[in-house]
C-alpha positions in Angstrom: -8.0 -30.9 20.8 -11.7 -31.2 19.9 -12.9 -32.4 16.5 -13.7 -28.9 15.2 -10.2 -27.6 16.1 -8.7 -30.7 14.5 -10.6 -30.2 11.3 -9.5 -26.6 11.2 -5.9 -27.6 11.8 -6.0 -30.2 9.0 -7.5 -27.6 6.6 -4.8 -25.1 7.1 -2.1 -27.8 6.8 -3.6 -29.0 3.6 -3.7 -25.5 2.1 0.0 -25.0 3.0 0.9 -28.5 1.7 -0.8 -27.7 -1.6 1.2 -24.4 -1.8 4.4 -26.2 -1.1 3.8 -28.7 -3.9 3.0 -25.9 -6.3 6.2 -24.1 -5.2 8.2 -27.2 -6.0 6.7 -27.4 -9.6 7.0 -23.6 -10.1 10.7 -23.6 -9.3 11.4 -25.8 -12.3 9.8 -23.5 -14.8 11.8 -21.3 -17.1 11.3 -17.6 -17.9 9.3 -18.2 -21.1 6.7 -20.5 -19.4 6.5 -18.1 -16.4 5.8 -15.1 -18.6 3.1 -16.9 -20.6 1.4 -17.8 -17.3 1.6 -14.2 -16.1 0.2 -12.8 -19.4 -2.7 -15.2 -19.3 -3.6 -14.1 -15.7 -3.2 -10.5 -16.7 -5.5 -10.8 -19.7 -8.2 -12.6 -17.6 -8.2 -9.9 -15.0 -8.1 -7.1 -17.5 -10.9 -8.6 -19.6 -13.2 -8.8 -16.6 -12.2 -5.4 -15.1 -15.7 -4.0 -15.4 -17.7 -7.0 -14.0 -15.2 -7.4 -11.1 -15.5 -3.7 -10.3 -19.3 -3.9 -10.3 -19.2 -7.0 -8.2 -16.9 -5.4 -5.6 -19.1 -2.3 -5.4 -22.3 -4.4 -5.1 -20.8 -6.6 -2.4 -19.1 -3.9 -0.3 -21.3 -0.9 -0.9 -18.1 1.2 -1.0 -16.8 3.7 -3.5 -17.8 4.0 -7.2 -17.7 1.0 -9.6 -16.4 3.3 -12.4 -13.3 4.1 -10.3 -12.9 0.5 -9.2 -12.5 -0.2 -13.0 -9.6 2.2 -13.0 -8.1 0.4 -10.0 -8.4 -2.9 -11.8 -6.7 -1.4 -14.9 -3.8 -0.2 -12.8 -3.6 -3.6 -11.1 -3.5 -5.5 -14.3 -2.5 -3.6 -17.4 -0.2 -1.0 -15.7 1.4 -3.6 -13.4 1.8 -6.1 -16.3 3.5 -3.5 -18.5 5.8 -2.6 -15.6 6.9 -6.2 -14.8 6.6 -8.1 -18.1 10.2 -7.6 -19.1 11.6 -8.1 -15.6 13.9 -11.1 -15.5 12.8 -13.3 -12.6 14.3 -16.7 -13.5 17.9 -17.8 -13.7 20.9 -15.6 -13.9 20.3 -11.9 -13.3 23.8 -10.6 -13.5 27.4 -11.7 -13.8 30.3 -9.7 -12.5 33.3 -11.4 -13.9 35.8 -9.0 -12.5 34.6 -9.6 -8.9 33.5 -13.2 -9.4 29.8 -12.6 -8.4 26.8 -14.2 -10.1 23.3 -13.3 -9.0 20.5 -15.8 -9.6 16.8 -15.3 -9.1 15.0 -17.8 -7.0 11.4 -17.9 -5.8 10.8 -17.4 -2.1 8.0 -19.9 -1.6 4.3 -19.8 -0.6 2.9 -16.3 0.0 0.0 -15.6 2.3 -1.8 -12.5 1.1 -4.3 -10.5 3.1 -6.5 -8.2 1.0 -8.7 -5.3 2.0 -12.4 -4.3 1.7 -11.4 -1.0 0.1 -9.7 -2.4 -3.0 -10.8 -6.0 -3.0 -10.5 -7.1 -6.6 -7.6 -4.8 -7.6 -5.4 -5.8 -4.7 -6.1 -9.5 -5.5 -5.2 -9.1 -9.2 -2.1 -7.1 -8.3 -0.7 -9.6 -5.7 -1.4 -12.6 -8.0 0.5 -11.1 -10.9 3.6 -10.2 -8.9 3.5 -13.7 -7.2 3.1 -15.6 -10.5 5.9 -13.5 -12.1 8.3 -14.6 -9.4 7.1 -18.2 -9.4 5.6 -18.1 -6.0 2.3 -19.7 -5.1 -0.1 -17.4 -3.4 -3.0 -17.9 -0.9 -5.6 -15.1 -0.8 -7.2 -14.3 2.5 -9.9 -11.8 1.5 -11.7 -9.4 3.8 -14.9 -11.0 5.1 -17.1 -8.4 3.6 -15.5 -8.6 0.1 -14.8 -12.3 -0.1 -17.1 -13.1 -3.1 -15.6 -10.5 -5.4 -12.1 -11.1 -4.2 -12.4 -14.9 -4.8 -13.9 -14.4 -8.2 -10.9 -12.3 -9.2 -8.6 -15.0 -7.9 -10.6 -17.7 -9.7 -10.4 -16.0 -13.0 -6.7 -15.6 -12.8 -6.2 -19.2 -11.6 -8.2 -20.8 -14.4 -6.3 -18.7 -17.0 -2.9 -19.6 -15.4 -3.8 -23.3 -15.3 -4.7 -23.2 -19.0 -1.2 -21.9 -19.7 0.5 -24.7 -17.7 0.7 -23.2 -14.2 1.1 -25.7 -11.4 -2.1 -26.8 -9.6 -2.8 -24.8 -6.4 -0.5 -21.9 -7.5 -3.4 -19.7 -6.5 -5.6 -20.6 -3.5 -8.1 -18.7 -1.5 -9.6 -19.1 1.9 -13.4 -18.9 1.5 -14.2 -18.9 5.2 -11.5 -17.6 7.5 -11.7 -17.2 11.3 -9.2 -14.9 13.0 -7.6 -18.0 14.5 -7.2 -19.6 11.1 -5.7 -16.4 9.6 -3.1 -16.3 12.4 -2.3 -19.9 11.9 -1.7 -19.4 8.2 0.5 -16.4 9.0 2.6 -18.4 11.4 2.7 -21.7 9.5 6.1 -23.2 9.0 5.5 -23.5 5.2 4.6 -19.8 4.8 7.5 -18.0 3.2 6.1 -14.4 3.2 3.0 -12.5 4.3 1.8 -9.7 2.1 -0.6 -7.8 4.4 -2.9 -5.1 3.2 -5.7 -4.4 5.7 -6.4 -3.1 9.2 -3.6 -2.0 11.6 -4.3 -5.0 13.8 -3.9 -7.5 10.9 -0.7 -5.9 9.7 0.8 -6.0 13.3 -0.2 -9.6 13.6 1.6 -10.3 10.3 4.8 -8.8 11.7 4.4 -10.7 14.9 3.8 -14.1 13.2 7.5 -15.2 13.2 7.5 -15.2 9.4 8.8 -12.5 7.0 6.2 -10.0 6.2 5.6 -7.0 4.0 2.8 -4.9 5.5 1.6 -1.4 5.0 0.9 1.4 7.5 -2.0 3.8 7.5 -1.9 7.0 5.5 -2.8 10.4 7.0 -1.7 12.5 4.0 -1.1 16.2 4.3 -1.2 18.4 1.2 0.4 21.8 1.2 -0.7 24.3 -1.4 2.2 26.8 -1.7 2.0 30.5 -2.6 3.6 29.8 -6.0 1.1 27.0 -6.9 -1.5 27.2 -9.7 -4.5 27.2 -7.3 -7.3 26.1 -9.7 -5.0 23.3 -10.9 -4.1 22.3 -7.3 -7.7 22.2 -6.2 -8.8 20.3 -9.3 -6.1 17.6 -8.6 -7.0 17.3 -4.9 -10.6 17.0 -5.8 -9.9 14.4 -8.4 -7.9 12.4 -5.9 -10.1 12.7 -2.8 -13.3 11.8 -4.7 -11.7 8.9 -6.5 -13.6 5.8 -5.4 -15.0 8.1 -2.6 -11.6 8.4 -0.9 -10.9 4.7 -0.3 -7.3 4.9 -1.4 -5.0 5.1 1.7 -2.9 7.6 0.0 -5.8 10.1 -0.6 -5.3 13.5 0.9 -6.6 13.9 4.5 -5.8 17.6 5.2 -5.1 20.7 3.1 -2.7 23.3 4.5 -2.6 26.8 3.0 -1.1 30.2 3.9 -3.5 33.0 4.9 -2.5 35.1 1.9 -4.0 32.6 -0.6 -6.7 31.0 1.7 -9.6 32.9 0.2 -8.7 31.9 -3.3 -8.3 28.3 -2.4 -11.7 28.2 -0.5 -13.5 29.9 -3.4 -12.0 27.3 -5.8 -13.0 24.4 -3.7 -16.5 25.8 -3.4 -16.7 26.2 -7.1 -15.9 22.5 -7.5 -18.8 21.5 -5.2 -17.1 21.3 -1.8 -19.0 22.3 1.3 -17.3 24.0 4.2 -18.8 23.0 7.5 -19.8 25.3 10.3 -18.4 24.6 13.8 -21.6 22.9 15.0 -21.6 20.8 11.8 -18.0 19.8 12.4 -18.9 18.4 15.8 -21.7 16.4 14.3 -19.5 15.1 11.6 -16.9 14.1 14.1 -19.4 11.8 15.9 -20.6 10.3 12.6 -17.2 9.8 11.1 -14.9 8.8 13.9 -15.0 6.5 17.0 -13.0 8.3 19.6 -13.1 5.4 22.0 -11.5 3.0 19.5 -9.5 5.8 17.8 -10.5 4.7 14.4 -12.8 5.9 11.6 -16.4 4.6 11.7 -16.7 1.9 9.0 -20.2 3.3 8.0 -18.6 6.4 6.4 -15.8 4.6 4.5 -16.2 5.0 0.7 -19.6 6.8 1.0 -20.6 9.9 -1.0 -20.4 13.2 0.7 -24.1 13.7 0.6 -24.7 10.3 2.3 -22.2 11.1 5.1 -23.8 14.5 5.6 -27.1 12.8 6.0 -25.6 10.5 8.6 -24.4 13.6 10.5 -27.7 15.4 10.2 -26.1 18.1 8.0 -28.0 19.8 5.2 -25.8 20.2 2.1 -26.6 20.9 -1.5 -27.5 17.7 -3.5 -24.4 18.1 -5.8 -21.9 18.3 -2.9 -18.8 16.2 -3.6 -16.5 17.1 -0.6 -17.0 17.9 3.0 -14.3 20.2 4.4 -13.7 21.2 8.0 -11.7 24.2 9.0 -9.6 23.1 12.0 -6.8 24.4 14.2 -5.8 21.3 16.2 -4.4 17.9 15.2 -5.1 14.7 17.1 -7.8 12.7 18.7 -9.4 15.8 20.2 -10.0 16.9 16.6 -10.6 13.6 14.9 -11.3 14.8 11.4 -7.5 15.6 11.4 -6.9 11.8 11.4 -7.3 9.3 8.6 -10.8 8.9 7.3 -11.2 7.0 4.0 -14.1 9.1 2.7 -14.6 12.4 0.8 -13.8 14.4 3.9 -11.0 16.9 4.2 -9.5 18.9 7.1 -8.4 22.4 6.2 -5.8 24.5 8.0 -4.9 28.2 7.5 -1.4 29.2 8.6 0.5 32.5 8.5 3.7 31.5 6.8 5.7 28.7 5.2 7.4 27.6 8.5 4.0 27.2 10.1 2.7 25.3 7.1 5.6 22.8 7.2 5.1 22.3 11.0 1.4 21.6 10.5 2.1 19.1 7.7 4.7 17.4 9.9 2.2 17.3 12.8 -0.5 15.7 10.6 2.1 13.2 9.3 3.1 12.2 12.8 -0.6 11.5 13.8 -1.2 8.3 11.9 0.7 8.7 8.6 4.4 8.2 9.3 6.3 6.8 6.3 3.4 6.9 3.9 2.8 9.8 1.6 2.9 13.6 1.6 1.9 16.0 -1.1 2.9 19.5 -2.2 1.7 21.9 -4.9 4.4 24.4 -5.7 6.7 25.8 -8.4 9.5 26.5 -6.0 12.1 23.7 -6.1 13.8 25.0 -3.0 10.6 24.7 -1.0 9.7 21.4 -2.5 13.1 19.9 -1.5 12.8 21.4 2.0 9.3 20.0 2.4 10.7 16.5 1.4 13.5 16.8 3.9 11.1 17.5 6.8 8.4 15.0 6.0 8.7 11.4 7.2 7.1 9.9 4.1 8.1 7.3 1.5 6.4 9.2 -1.3 6.7 13.0 -1.7 4.2 13.8 -4.5 4.6 17.1 -6.4 1.8 18.7 -8.3 0.0 15.4 -8.4 -3.3 13.8 -7.2 -2.2 11.8 -4.2 -4.4 8.7 -4.6 -3.4 8.1 -8.2 0.1 9.5 -7.8 1.0 7.2 -4.9 -0.2 4.1 -6.7 2.3 5.0 -9.4 2.3 4.5 -13.2 -0.3 7.3 -13.9 1.0 10.8 -13.1 4.6 9.7 -12.4 6.9 6.8 -13.1 6.7 5.1 -9.6 6.1 1.4 -10.0 2.3 0.8 -10.2 1.3 -0.9 -7.0 -1.7 -1.6 -4.7 0.7 -2.1 -1.7 2.4 1.0 -0.6 5.1 0.4 2.0 5.9 3.0 4.7 9.5 2.3 5.8 10.6 2.4 9.4 8.1 5.2 10.1 5.3 2.9 9.4 7.2 -0.1 10.9 7.7 -1.6 7.4 10.9 -3.0 5.9 10.9 -0.6 2.9 9.4 2.6 1.5 8.9 1.2 -1.9 5.8 0.6 -3.9 5.8 -3.1 -3.6 6.3 -5.1 -6.8 7.6 -8.3 -8.2 11.3 -7.5 -7.3 10.3 -7.7 -3.6 9.2 -11.3 -4.0 12.5 -12.7 -5.3 15.2 -14.4 -3.3 18.5 -13.4 -4.9 21.1 -16.2 -4.7 24.8 -15.2 -5.1 27.6 -17.4 -6.4 30.8 -15.9 -5.0 34.0 -17.3 -6.6 37.3 -17.0 -4.9 38.5 -13.4 -5.2 41.0 -12.5 -2.5 40.5 -9.1 -0.9 43.6 -7.0 -1.3 43.5 -6.2 2.5 43.5 -9.9 3.3 46.3 -10.6 0.8 48.4 -7.8 2.3 47.6 -8.6 6.0 50.8 -8.7 8.1 49.9 -10.9 11.1 53.0 -9.7 13.0 51.9 -6.1 12.9 48.2 -6.8 13.5 48.8 -9.1 16.4 51.6 -7.0 18.0 50.3 -6.3 21.5 53.0 -3.7 22.2 51.3 -1.2 20.0 47.7 -1.8 21.4 46.4 1.5 22.7 44.4 -0.1 25.4 44.6 -2.9 27.9 42.1 -5.2 29.7 43.1 -3.8 33.0 41.6 -0.4 32.0 38.3 -1.8 30.9 
């Protein structure tokens, strides 16, 4: 091993040793001290919500700082209000009748990967749920968002220390190579990986040998049904897809409408400053927005305004254009705007009937969004329930802006979260909005309580070979 590799190895080991020491101290803390630490970190993040949003916008060049403020509010105030009364220390429940006691234990050091799209809000969120469960956390920020991400972590750390949190309960990796990241993921002292980032990073987390909670990509279809309030539906989709210029993975990617209402929907989108592309313009946008070779969106368009993206694609649009919409027929790599693009770009499909609409939504869901989110605007409960039964999505959002709705705590009562799991469809362990409860190890004391079937077991009957229906000779 050369000296540079040795130094890198020692640095990673030191980070994990610090985390393990913090975990040992944290485990001794009671609920009251834990809650005071969490409150201090929340207040620090919330107090600096605007400066952190502006910092993230300036560093990454993505989205809108005003919307990043909203994300920071969700990640601090909304998350704090959701978890502040959650019991995370000591006895959670006692079942005297069955002799079971459940006790909350921390899981240990958490290695957290955070993205460029939501750099400060994801850091604030993951820190709060880690502190609430007495788990030290190591932040590995995206390389293009490390300054703002680290500043968010620093503010929370200093506030937590002032309230008696253990030293090194929050750490961050200022300069992280891919090799170093993989080493942290697979380190023997890492208890859990919380991975929010590229598909490659999430897959690496699941391949690390350590427990991981990762999130899959979103390719969110939204169906506007015949019974929907069309102006309201379009307004909600517009509000979601332009939120932080489409950087939320749960933002709508494709609108599906029946032919009988298509004209009204198109007119409403145009009234709200959407621009419908011609076929030649769609081709130019495909080249600007998507890399067909790598099968991923081009990073240059992520979180950019519609007018800037149009300029990249050499498309002339009105200066007040807020959304670019492409009428498509196919779904898949041959029609790349049908895939996930985190920008104010929407695919648009016109179908003949409800059955075709559901099939088109399912097709979009399969191409890059399994397990994540699907959206429907309708007043027909029967159709809403059928839509939910067909879609492979952890979140079925009804009459709700998908970006804000999927994150929870705004237009529904889902737990507010910046980590949206996708279940088996997205190769995740759960479909939940990840929160503090997922970072607890539940210990169970099981007192002797003889099962009635064991107590009544008649060994003579159960071991009587003469009444066995089969025999080894037949196998």
